[in-house]
C-alpha positions in Angstrom: 152.3 6.6 -2.9 155.4 4.9 -4.6 155.3 2.4 -7.3 156.3 -0.4 -4.9 153.5 0.6 -2.4 151.0 0.6 -5.3 152.2 -2.8 -6.4 151.9 -4.1 -2.9 148.4 -2.5 -2.5 147.3 -4.1 -5.8 148.4 -7.5 -4.8 146.7 -7.3 -1.4 143.5 -6.0 -2.8 143.0 -8.2 -5.9 145.6 -10.9 -6.3 146.3 -12.1 -2.7 145.2 -15.7 -3.4 147.8 -16.0 -6.3 150.5 -14.6 -4.0 149.7 -17.2 -1.4 149.7 -19.8 -4.1 153.2 -18.7 -5.2 154.5 -18.7 -1.6 153.2 -22.2 -1.1 154.9 -23.4 -4.2 158.1 -21.9 -3.0 157.8 -23.7 0.4 157.2 -26.9 -1.5 160.6 -26.7 -3.2 162.0 -27.6 0.2 160.0 -30.9 0.1 161.6 -33.7 -1.9 159.3 -34.9 -4.7 156.7 -31.8 -4.3 157.5 -30.5 -7.9 157.5 -33.8 -9.5 154.9 -34.2 -12.4 153.3 -37.2 -10.6 152.7 -35.2 -7.4 151.4 -32.1 -9.2 149.0 -34.2 -11.1 147.9 -35.9 -7.9 147.4 -32.6 -6.2 145.1 -31.5 -9.1 143.2 -34.9 -9.0 142.5 -34.6 -5.4 141.4 -30.9 -5.8 138.9 -31.7 -8.5 136.0 -33.0 -6.3 136.5 -30.2 -3.7 136.8 -27.7 -6.5 133.4 -28.6 -8.0 131.8 -28.1 -4.5 133.5 -24.8 -3.9 132.5 -23.7 -7.4 128.8 -24.5 -6.6 128.9 -22.5 -3.3 130.6 -19.6 -5.3 127.4 -19.4 -7.5 125.1 -19.3 -4.4 127.2 -16.9 -2.4 127.1 -14.4 -5.4 123.4 -14.1 -4.7 124.1 -13.5 -1.0 122.7 -16.8 0.0 124.4 -20.0 1.4 124.0 -23.7 0.9 125.4 -25.9 3.7 124.0 -29.1 2.2 126.5 -29.3 -0.6 128.6 -31.8 1.5 125.5 -34.1 1.7 124.5 -33.7 -1.9 128.2 -34.7 -2.7 127.6 -38.1 -1.1 123.7 -38.6 -1.6 123.6 -38.0 -5.3 126.0 -40.9 -6.1 124.7 -43.0 -3.4 121.1 -42.7 -4.6 122.2 -43.4 -8.2 124.1 -46.5 -7.3 121.3 -47.9 -5.1 118.6 -47.0 -7.7 120.2 -48.0 -11.0 122.6 -50.8 -9.9 121.0 -52.4 -6.9 117.4 -51.6 -7.8 117.1 -51.8 -11.5 120.2 -54.0 -12.0 121.5 -51.8 -14.9 125.1 -52.4 -14.3 125.5 -52.8 -18.1 124.4 -49.1 -18.7 126.6 -47.1 -16.2 126.0 -44.0 -18.2 122.5 -43.8 -16.9 123.7 -43.8 -13.4 126.2 -41.0 -14.2 123.4 -38.8 -15.6 121.1 -39.9 -12.8 123.8 -38.7 -10.3 123.8 -35.3 -11.8 120.0 -35.1 -12.1 119.7 -36.0 -8.4 122.2 -33.2 -7.5 120.3 -30.6 -9.6 117.0 -31.8 -8.0 118.4 -31.4 -4.5 119.6 -27.9 -5.4 116.1 -27.1 -6.8 114.5 -28.2 -3.5 116.8 -25.9 -1.5 116.1 -23.1 -3.9 112.4 -23.4 -3.9 112.1 -23.7 -0.2 114.5 -20.7 0.5 113.2 -18.3 -2.3 109.5 -19.2 -2.9 108.8 -19.6 0.9 111.1 -16.8 1.9 113.0 -18.8 4.5 116.6 -18.3 5.4 118.9 -20.3 3.0 121.0 -21.1 5.9 118.4 -22.7 7.9 116.9 -24.5 4.9 120.3 -26.0 3.9 121.2 -26.8 7.4 118.0 -28.9 7.6 118.6 -30.6 4.2 122.2 -31.3 5.1 121.2 -33.3 8.0 118.3 -34.9 6.3 120.3 -36.0 3.2 123.2 -37.3 5.4 120.8 -39.4 7.3 119.5 -40.8 4.1 123.0 -41.7 2.9 123.7 -43.5 6.2 120.4 -45.4 5.8 121.0 -46.4 2.2 124.7 -47.4 2.4 125.7 -47.9 6.1 128.7 -50.0 5.1 129.4 -48.4 1.7 129.3 -49.8 -1.7 132.3 -51.2 -3.5 133.3 -52.8 -7.0 131.3 -50.4 -8.9 131.0 -50.6 -12.8 134.0 -49.3 -14.6 131.9 -47.0 -16.7 130.5 -45.3 -13.6 133.8 -44.5 -12.1 135.5 -43.6 -15.4 135.4 -39.8 -14.9 137.1 -40.0 -11.5 139.5 -42.9 -11.9 140.8 -42.9 -15.5 143.9 -41.3 -16.9 144.5 -40.3 -20.4 147.7 -41.9 -21.8 148.0 -43.3 -18.4 149.3 -40.0 -17.0 146.6 -37.1 -17.0 143.6 -37.8 -14.7 140.2 -37.3 -16.6 139.0 -35.6 -13.4 141.3 -32.8 -13.8 140.0 -32.2 -17.3 136.5 -32.3 -16.2 137.2 -29.8 -13.5 139.0 -27.5 -16.0 136.1 -27.7 -18.4 133.7 -26.8 -15.6 135.9 -23.8 -14.6 135.9 -22.5 -18.1 132.2 -22.9 -18.5 131.7 -21.0 -15.1 133.9 -18.2 -16.2 132.0 -17.9 -19.6 128.8 -17.9 -17.7 129.8 -15.2 -15.2 131.8 -12.9 -17.4 130.2 -13.3 -20.8 126.6 -14.5 -20.4 123.4 -12.4 -19.5 122.7 -14.8 -16.6 126.1 -14.0 -15.0 125.5 -10.3 -15.2 122.1 -10.8 -13.6 123.7 -12.8 -10.8 126.2 -10.1 -10.0 123.7 -7.4 -10.2 121.3 -9.3 -7.8 124.2 -9.8 -5.3 125.3 -6.2 -5.4 121.8 -4.6 -5.1 118.8 -6.8 -5.4 116.3 -3.9 -5.5 118.2 -2.2 -8.3 118.5 -5.4 -10.2 114.7 -6.0 -9.8 114.1 -2.5 -11.2 116.4 -3.3 -14.1 114.3 -6.2 -15.0 116.2 -9.2 -13.5 114.0 -12.1 -12.4 115.2 -12.4 -8.8 113.5 -15.6 -7.8 114.3 -17.4 -11.0 118.0 -16.4 -10.9 118.4 -17.4 -7.3 116.8 -20.8 -7.8 119.1 -21.4 -10.9 122.1 -20.8 -8.7 121.0 -23.4 -6.2 120.5 -25.8 -8.9 124.0 -25.2 -10.4 125.3 -25.7 -6.9 123.5 -29.1 -6.4 124.7 -30.1 -9.9 128.3 -29.3 -9.2 128.3 -30.9 -5.9 126.9 -34.0 -7.4 129.6 -33.9 -10.0 132.3 -33.5 -7.4 130.9 -36.6 -5.6 130.9 -38.6 -8.9 134.6 -37.7 -9.3 135.3 -38.6 -5.7 133.6 -41.9 -6.1 135.7 -42.7 -9.1 138.9 -41.6 -7.3 138.0 -44.0 -4.4 136.2 -46.4 -6.6 133.5 -46.7 -3.9 130.7 -44.9 -2.3 130.8 -44.5 1.5 128.4 -43.0 4.0 130.8 -40.3 5.4 132.1 -39.1 1.9 132.3 -35.3 2.2 131.2 -35.2 5.7 132.6 -32.0 7.4 133.9 -30.7 4.1 131.6 -27.8 4.0 133.9 -25.7 6.2 136.8 -26.1 3.7 134.4 -25.3 0.9 133.6 -22.0 2.6 137.3 -21.4 3.2 137.8 -21.9 -0.6 135.3 -19.5 -1.6 136.3 -16.9 0.9 140.1 -17.2 0.1 139.2 -16.9 -3.6 137.8 -13.4 -2.9 133.9 -14.3 -2.9 132.0 -11.9 -0.6 129.6 -13.5 1.8 127.4 -10.4 1.2 127.1 -11.3 -2.6 128.0 -9.7 -5.8 131.8 -10.0 -5.7 133.9 -13.0 -6.7 135.8 -14.5 -9.8 136.2 -18.0 -11.0 140.0 -17.6 -11.1 140.3 -16.7 -7.4 138.1 -19.8 -6.7 140.4 -22.1 -8.7 143.6 -20.6 -7.0 142.1 -21.0 -3.6 141.2 -24.7 -4.1 144.8 -25.2 -5.1 146.0 -23.5 -1.9 143.9 -25.8 0.1 145.0 -29.0 -1.8 148.7 -28.1 -1.7 148.5 -27.6 2.1 147.0 -30.9 2.4 149.7 -32.5 0.0 152.5 -30.9 2.0 151.1 -32.3 5.2 150.8 -35.7 3.6 154.5 -35.5 2.5 155.5 -34.4 6.0 153.5 -37.2 7.6 151.4 -34.8 9.7 149.0 -36.7 11.9 145.2 -36.3 11.3 144.5 -34.5 14.6 147.0 -31.7 13.6 145.4 -31.5 10.1 142.2 -30.5 11.8 144.0 -27.6 13.5 145.8 -26.6 10.4 142.5 -26.4 8.4 140.8 -24.6 11.2 143.6 -22.1 11.0 143.1 -21.8 7.2 139.5 -20.9 7.7 140.4 -18.2 10.2 143.0 -16.8 7.8 140.6 -16.8 5.0 138.0 -14.8 7.1 140.8 -12.3 8.0 142.1 -11.9 4.4 138.5 -11.4 3.2 138.0 -8.7 5.7 141.4 -7.1 4.9 140.6 -7.0 1.2 137.2 -5.4 1.9 138.9 -2.7 4.0 141.5 -2.1 1.1 138.6 -1.7 -1.4 137.0 0.9 0.8 140.2 2.7 1.3 140.8 2.9 -2.4 137.3 4.2 -3.1 137.7 6.8 -0.3 141.0 8.0 -1.6 
């Protein structure tokens, strides 16, 4: 095998998402204004809420489980916090309580999914499908017309910009990505998660607490989905009933494009980050070209199919390398 072939093989197997990101950036050079600082920051700003959800699903997929309810947690956690703390307790002067309440609600929803799936030994797909529908119904009941004019402190993380330029949401997303990388690559819990996803029986024999580790991943996913919802609420400066609805397909596309295996045990935070940027840049390019919403649905459907194919291609390349 020549050095060129080895390089191509390496890119296709391990760095395909970064190659796609580079190609998209090259394509963006043909669009006026794409590489402007303002547009790049807007892409990152829009990517942050979705990126939190994708990172949450990443943790669950590493254990060979799924959580379809993240898109509903994305909306219900902030909706419940707004209704409870602002409309119920009239604590508009203490928005930080609602911020922590939002994150706590998200973690609680993840805990419910984890306990039902793990302790009762029910398929995580079926459990999260049920909770997705249940939570979306609660959101529509609580805020059928949405809630607007929220306290400045509650929307700060998603709406504010440092020095009037850098969105705080981008910094929050970056910090969460760094913590996730440290957890997966440097912490004992990360090693337990990967071991569990690769071979659950072997992980059990090695002393990994299987049930606790799976439940922790569901809790992390719920927390991150709630954080994404909080950032989105800040970006829109409102909470609406259809927030995040239908986003779970793009969340799956992000994790798969990023190299996370649906069978568990394989994935990396850097790939997830790059995949979210790919999706956000595609959306940004469509905005700059004025693509109608109906065509965007087609494009994102194609992105999901491409993600599935590329995941399959990478898996075949891994097997080919191991057999050679």
